[in-house]
C-alpha positions, 0 to 999 in steps of 0.5 A: 343584301340591298337596303336602298341602292344608292351611289352615296354609301359606296366607299373604296378602301385600300383596293386600288380599283377606283375605276370599278368602284366609280363604275359601280357608283354611276350604275347605282345612281342610274338604277335608283333614278331610272327605276331600272335594274341594271347592277343589282340584278346580275347577283344571284340568287335573286327573287323573281323580280331581280332583287338579290337575296341573302344566301345563309350558305354563303355562295353567290353568282355574279354575271360579268360581261367578259371576253365577248360574252355574259359569263358566270362568276362563282364566289363566297361571302369571305371578305378580307379584314384588317387587324382592328376587324375593319373591311379591307375591300369596297363596302356600302356604309348601309349596314347589311348591305353586301352587294358592293363587296360582292361585285367587287370580289367577283371582279377581283377573282377574274382579274387575279386577286385584290392586288389589282393592277388598276383599269378604266371605267370603260373596261369595268362599266362594260364588265358590269353592264354590257354597255358599249364603251366609248373614251373621249379624250378632252386634254389640250390638244385633242384633234377631235374634241369639241367642248360645246358639242360634247357638253350638249351631247352629254347633257342630252344623252345622260338625262335620257338615260342613254349613258353612263359617264365617269371621268378621270385625271391624268398625272398631277404635280404634288403642287396641283394635287394640293391646291385643286384637291384631286387625286392623280390618275383617279376615276370619278364617278359623274352624277349630274351635269347641269347648265345654270344660266351660262354656267355648266357644271357637273356633279362628281363623287370620289369613289373614296367618299372623301377628298374634294374639289377645292376650286370653283364651285367647291364647298370652299368657293363663296364667291361663284356660288349665288342663292339663286344657283344653290336654289336650282341645284338644291345645294346647301353651301353651308352644309356642304362645307362641314360634310365631306362625303367626296362629292362636288360640283365643278364647272366645266372649264376647270374639269377640261383643264384638270381632267383628262378623259371622259369614259362614256358606256352606251345603253345597247338597247338604243340599237335594235340590231346587233351582230358579232363573231369571235375569233383568233389571230395568230402571231405567226400569220404575217409580219409583226407590223401592218404598216405596209400590208393587210394581207394577213389581217383579219377582214370582214364585210358588213352590209347595212340596209338603211331606210333612213340615216342610221348609226352604225357602231363596230366594237372590237374587244381583245380577249384578256387571258391572263393577269400580266396581259391585263396589267401591262397592256402590251397589245395595241389594237385598231379597226380600219373601215373601208366603204364600198368595196364589197366582198373585196379583201384590203392589201394596202392599208391606204388603198383604197383610202379608208373611211375610219382609221382608229388609233391603236390603243392598249385597251382591250375595247376599240370603238368605231362610230359610223352614220350612214345615210339611207340605202345599202352600204357594204363596209370592209372592217380590218382588224389591226395591231400596232406590233403583233407580239402574241396570239389575240382572241377577240370579239368583233360586235356591230350595233345599228338602227338598221338590219345588218349582214356580218361575214368574214372575208376568205381568201378564194385561193386553194393553191399556194406557191412561194419562192425566195430570191434576192436582187443582187448584182446585175439582177438589181437592175431597177424598174421599167425605166432602166434599160436592164429592167429584163435582168431583174429576178424572173418567174414563170407562172403556168396553168396547164389547163384549157380554162379561161377563168383562172384567177390569181393573187401574186404578192411580193415582200422585200426590205422596208427601205426599198419601193418594190413591183413587178410585171405580169406578161403573157408567154403563151396560151393554151387556147384562144383567149379573151382580149383582156388575158393577153394584156400585160399588167403591173403593180403600177406604183412602187410600194415600200415593202409590200406590193401585190396584184390581184387578177381574174379571168386569165386563160391557162398557159405560161405568164412571165413575173419580172420583179424589181426594185424602183431604183438600180443597185438596191440589193437585198431579199424577196419572198415571192407568193403566188396564190391561185383557184386552180393548180399552177407551177411556179418556176424560176427563169432568172 
């Protein structure tokens, strides 16, 4: 089954899964270097020490991390062959080694077959190892990318065995492709990185096991390679010129110029504490876009109790349920994080201002990385989509070096009343600054009880091009009310497309809602929703 686990015998053929083969290569290199089973122990049957063994019956099980949990994939040992008895799948050049082909077959089975649509190593390494995926864009113009800081981070963490890394090219012109020796939109395994004197170098492997870099510090470069550098890196330039195994050194400056992204997967064992939730977000809940309102977005609180500075990472994983979904990647997901609003739901995306707001990406994984100082902090996590087209299932998993509590924010409201209306003619009277404000659509909310602690959430949705708001005024109360219950309230600043007001400690009685656009003569429909902790009546008055 395995002669000697190594990245060098792994070879990709005609299956378009360079990212998966590169992922197997870096995992094999890690296992060989750190003497810790990472990839070979996911194949069954196996010995007590975790080493997989050959099954004469031809049946195997592979453990892959998919859709938030480890899952078992059952396969046989039948492999695709060409007309000349050559393997068409990826394989090991070591005779009698099956592990490369078996792992690829298991992954291809899950993804719909060998006509693989392509992926990236973040996704594939997470499936193979469960390690936490981070994507670092290194393209020119990436706002948060600091080349020096990133190299120091990678150099330290890579050699400590904390992470696995691949790099990927973007689109390259035929001229650049020929001149550089690099393959466009292709993944390469990172086998080593070193700083020799003032030169930063990366050792990469093409999954094809052929076709190498032709620029600085390549096997063709006799200018930059010095005898001292070759000795420090145990590199023989003369021998390298005659053997193309797809492995090459490249300097950091050239890598940043020709490659687009680092895919880094982090060892989850770095975090002693982890917690997760699995859930679903229905396409029928809320508007298609959440630009103006988070009212219908899934929201969670994460309380972290840190005795000293602690990292807090949150990974959102969208479940892949069919091949077309994986191939086309039409769903864009993201995470928005707020701090110190314990237990409160967020309704307006920018009120309060978020602590972190991720880019919406069409990858199954979205990672937010926080650093918390000593103390107890409560974060509010909001799941977001760029455009909600379909119902999605997802897993939200938090990692930290400090204890955590994870909980879903649930609406306390058990009663919901809705009404529709429109601003038209005289009822499109504008905000309070206009003399005809009272002609706007008006509703009466009544609690027929004597309770002093009624709670209400009022939401109004209108055309996105209108700034809308409303006022809340007391009409009559059923008993002597607390001082704050007799006050009038408003939504404050008028907001485009959506506005809300949440009130508590209200006495039973009647209240008036006046709904308006900021400018007069803005005609259009609106939807009013009134949610309460107790039964109420909603009546249209104008």
